[in-house]
MARZAKOL-179430 format. One record per residue (C-alpha): y, z, x; residue number from 1. Coordinates in Angstrom, 2 decimals. Example, Ala and Ser with C-alpha at 12.3 -4.5 7.8 and 13.67 -1.06 7.14 Angstrom:
<atoms>
ATOM       yy       zz       xx  pos
ATOM    -4.50     7.80    12.30    1
ATOM    -1.06     7.14    13.67    2
</atoms>
This chain:
<atoms>
ATOM       yy       zz       xx  pos
ATOM   -59.30    34.08   123.47    1
ATOM   -63.05    35.85   121.96    2
ATOM   -63.68    38.92   123.34    3
ATOM   -67.06    41.13   124.04    4
ATOM   -67.46    44.71   123.98    5
ATOM   -71.22    45.21   125.95    6
ATOM   -72.40    48.46   125.32    7
ATOM   -76.17    49.45   127.00    8
ATOM   -77.65    53.18   126.05    9
ATOM   -80.64    53.54   127.52   10
ATOM   -81.75    55.16   130.93   11
ATOM   -84.23    53.17   131.91   12
ATOM   -83.02    51.18   133.62   13
ATOM   -84.68    47.94   134.80   14
ATOM   -87.82    48.87   131.97   15
ATOM   -85.46    49.35   128.94   16
ATOM   -86.25    46.34   126.00   17
ATOM   -82.67    47.53   124.39   18
ATOM   -81.24    46.25   127.64   19
ATOM   -82.86    42.75   127.87   20
ATOM   -82.79    42.11   124.62   21
ATOM   -78.26    42.97   125.13   22
ATOM   -78.58    40.92   128.01   23
ATOM   -79.99    37.66   126.79   24
ATOM   -77.13    38.48   123.80   25
ATOM   -75.11    38.62   125.95   26
ATOM   -75.14    35.69   128.08   27
ATOM   -76.05    33.40   124.64   28
ATOM   -72.33    35.23   123.27   29
ATOM   -71.26    33.24   127.27   30
ATOM   -72.37    30.28   126.23   31
ATOM   -71.58    29.66   122.83   32
ATOM   -67.66    31.24   123.14   33
ATOM   -66.63    29.28   126.94   34
ATOM   -63.52    30.94   128.39   35
ATOM   -64.45    34.45   126.46   36
ATOM   -64.32    37.55   128.12   37
ATOM   -67.01    40.86   127.97   38
ATOM   -66.24    44.43   128.58   39
ATOM   -69.13    46.65   129.76   40
ATOM   -69.65    49.98   129.02   41
ATOM   -73.07    51.76   130.29   42
ATOM   -73.37    55.55   128.15   43
ATOM   -77.17    55.32   130.04   44
ATOM   -75.85    55.68   133.12   45
ATOM   -72.40    56.78   132.79   46
ATOM   -72.10    59.33   129.76   47
ATOM   -69.61    60.13   127.70   48
ATOM   -68.41    63.94   127.14   49
ATOM   -69.56    66.16   124.16   50
ATOM   -66.81    66.87   122.13   51
ATOM   -64.91    69.89   122.84   52
ATOM   -62.67    71.82   120.77   53
ATOM   -59.97    69.75   122.57   54
ATOM   -61.15    66.62   121.06   55
ATOM   -61.05    67.85   117.68   56
ATOM   -57.71    69.84   117.88   57
ATOM   -55.97    67.02   119.79   58
ATOM   -54.71    64.35   117.18   59
ATOM   -53.82    67.62   115.19   60
ATOM   -50.88    68.07   118.17   61
ATOM   -47.86    66.67   119.17   62
ATOM   -48.12    64.37   122.16   63
ATOM   -45.74    66.56   123.86   64
ATOM   -47.15    70.02   122.92   65
ATOM   -50.75    68.81   123.95   66
ATOM   -52.41    71.21   126.35   67
ATOM   -54.62    69.11   130.07   68
ATOM   -57.78    69.30   127.88   69
ATOM   -55.69    67.41   124.75   70
ATOM   -54.55    65.57   126.47   71
ATOM   -57.50    64.15   128.49   72
ATOM   -60.11    64.05   125.35   73
ATOM   -57.01    61.76   123.63   74
ATOM   -56.57    59.60   126.19   75
ATOM   -60.56    58.72   126.75   76
ATOM   -60.84    58.10   122.36   77
ATOM   -58.04    55.72   122.87   78
ATOM   -59.98    54.07   125.27   79
ATOM   -62.89    53.88   123.19   80
ATOM   -61.65    52.67   120.10   81
ATOM   -59.23    50.50   122.23   82
ATOM   -61.92    48.83   123.59   83
ATOM   -63.58    48.04   120.40   84
ATOM   -60.27    46.67   118.84   85
ATOM   -60.32    44.21   121.50   86
ATOM   -63.28    42.90   120.43   87
ATOM   -64.33    40.57   118.04   88
ATOM   -68.00    41.36   118.27   89
ATOM   -69.36    44.34   119.95   90
ATOM   -72.76    44.28   121.34   91
ATOM   -75.35    47.70   121.36   92
ATOM   -78.19    48.84   123.24   93
ATOM   -80.11    51.52   121.21   94
ATOM   -83.36    52.77   121.60   95
ATOM   -85.06    55.32   119.80   96
ATOM   -85.36    58.44   121.90   97
ATOM   -87.55    61.31   119.67   98
ATOM   -87.12    59.90   116.16   99
ATOM   -83.19    59.23   116.66  100
ATOM   -80.46    58.14   118.76  101
ATOM   -80.19    58.98   122.23  102
ATOM   -77.12    61.91   122.60  103
ATOM   -75.26    59.23   124.55  104
ATOM   -74.83    56.99   121.73  105
ATOM   -74.26    59.94   119.36  106
ATOM   -71.18    61.12   121.65  107
ATOM   -69.62    57.58   121.64  108
ATOM   -69.75    57.51   117.45  109
ATOM   -67.59    61.31   118.10  110
ATOM   -65.05    60.00   120.11  111
ATOM   -64.76    56.80   117.57  112
ATOM   -63.72    58.53   114.91  113
ATOM   -60.50    59.27   114.95  114
ATOM   -58.01    59.66   111.99  115
ATOM   -54.36    57.40   113.75  116
ATOM   -57.06    55.36   115.99  117
ATOM   -60.09    54.41   114.18  118
ATOM   -58.76    55.57   110.60  119
ATOM   -55.59    55.51   109.02  120
ATOM   -54.29    59.03   109.45  121
ATOM   -53.27    59.66   105.40  122
ATOM   -55.67    56.94   103.40  123
ATOM   -58.63    57.28   105.77  124
ATOM   -58.97    53.60   105.32  125
ATOM   -61.09    52.21   108.20  126
ATOM   -59.16    50.36   111.00  127
ATOM   -62.06    48.67   112.50  128
ATOM   -63.39    46.22   110.12  129
ATOM   -63.70    43.29   110.32  130
ATOM   -65.70    42.41   113.93  131
ATOM   -69.18    41.25   114.52  132
ATOM   -71.42    44.50   115.42  133
ATOM   -74.92    42.93   116.81  134
ATOM   -77.23    46.33   117.91  135
ATOM   -80.21    44.75   119.65  136
ATOM   -82.76    48.10   118.73  137
ATOM   -85.80    48.77   120.62  138
ATOM   -88.81    51.29   119.34  139
ATOM   -91.72    52.39   121.37  140
ATOM   -93.98    52.77   118.36  141
ATOM   -94.69    51.19   115.43  142
ATOM   -92.74    52.90   111.66  143
ATOM   -92.93    50.06   109.41  144
ATOM   -93.89    50.65   105.37  145
ATOM   -97.52    51.02   106.12  146
ATOM   -97.83    53.02   109.31  147
ATOM   -98.59    56.53   109.46  148
ATOM   -94.67    57.34   111.06  149
ATOM   -93.43    55.42   108.69  150
ATOM   -89.54    56.39   108.04  151
ATOM   -89.77    58.50   111.86  152
ATOM   -87.59    56.08   112.68  153
ATOM   -83.86    57.64   112.27  154
ATOM   -81.68    55.75   115.07  155
ATOM   -81.50    53.02   112.94  156
ATOM   -80.86    54.32   109.32  157
ATOM   -78.12    56.67   111.22  158
ATOM   -76.17    54.50   112.78  159
ATOM   -74.51    52.25   110.32  160
ATOM   -73.14    55.54   108.27  161
ATOM   -72.29    57.53   111.34  162
ATOM   -69.68    53.70   112.45  163
ATOM   -69.07    53.63   108.09  164
ATOM   -65.64    55.27   108.68  165
ATOM   -64.50    52.99   110.53  166
ATOM   -65.48    49.38   108.93  167
ATOM   -67.99    48.55   111.85  168
ATOM   -71.36    46.97   109.66  169
ATOM   -73.99    46.81   112.30  170
ATOM   -76.34    44.18   111.94  171
ATOM   -79.91    45.26   113.65  172
ATOM   -82.55    42.99   115.98  173
ATOM   -84.90    45.08   116.61  174
ATOM   -88.33    45.60   118.35  175
ATOM   -91.11    47.69   118.05  176
ATOM   -93.83    48.98   119.58  177
ATOM   -92.19    48.59   123.38  178
ATOM   -95.20    50.86   125.20  179
ATOM   -98.42    48.84   124.18  180
ATOM   -97.67    47.15   127.39  181
ATOM   -97.89    50.52   129.29  182
ATOM   -99.93    53.03   126.77  183
ATOM  -103.62    53.15   127.41  184
ATOM  -103.68    54.07   123.78  185
ATOM  -101.77    51.06   122.20  186
ATOM  -103.61    48.49   123.90  187
ATOM  -105.11    46.65   120.60  188
ATOM  -101.40    46.80   119.70  189
ATOM  -100.80    44.61   122.51  190
ATOM  -100.17    41.44   120.65  191
ATOM   -98.04    42.71   117.77  192
ATOM   -95.58    44.14   120.55  193
ATOM   -94.69    40.22   121.89  194
ATOM   -94.97    39.65   118.88  195
ATOM   -91.80    41.84   117.74  196
ATOM   -90.14    40.62   121.15  197
ATOM   -90.82    37.28   120.74  198
ATOM   -89.26    37.58   116.49  199
ATOM   -86.21    39.51   118.24  200
ATOM   -85.44    37.28   121.34  201
ATOM   -85.48    34.17   118.52  202
ATOM   -83.40    35.52   116.05  203
ATOM   -80.40    36.66   119.47  204
ATOM   -81.33    32.97   119.67  205
ATOM   -80.04    31.77   116.42  206
ATOM   -77.12    34.10   116.69  207
ATOM   -74.26    32.41   117.73  208
ATOM   -74.32    28.14   118.06  209
ATOM   -72.42    25.97   120.68  210
</atoms>
């Protein structure tokens, strides 16, 4: 039975463009995968704890010898990685905050990189490859070639590197200029924002065919 892991990271609630895009994609996935199941994780509303020394060292300690903190840290990583292992498709909402990923996304990736769970403890070979990862990204401004802030989006270039050790290979669908509708200084960019959103939605609709 096909299984989807749907992850959101925005803290903007109903205002979030990335949440709207992931919701559209999740609905499309369910339409084209009758009987498929879904696991949902909200990193914006329920952020994961940042790594602590117990998180780093838990894997090097035999299970019976772990402190309570180490045991809890290992269990959390098992949970996070288990959700990915159970999924055929990972659907990930990625807003751009201050030119980078939200801290909750960085923490999720930190919990995902665990020798013995997401990569082989001896060879470091990736263990999470072979599944689809679709990233629905949103960014308030424009960061394309020739724009004043070309290259300032550090989220989209970073995420593939962040998860590369696990074997995950993200595919990005991005809507930009999302602040044009609420920022008067960007009013003239509203047609471009609408076109970018429409293009992202159209690309989502083409991912899975009945």
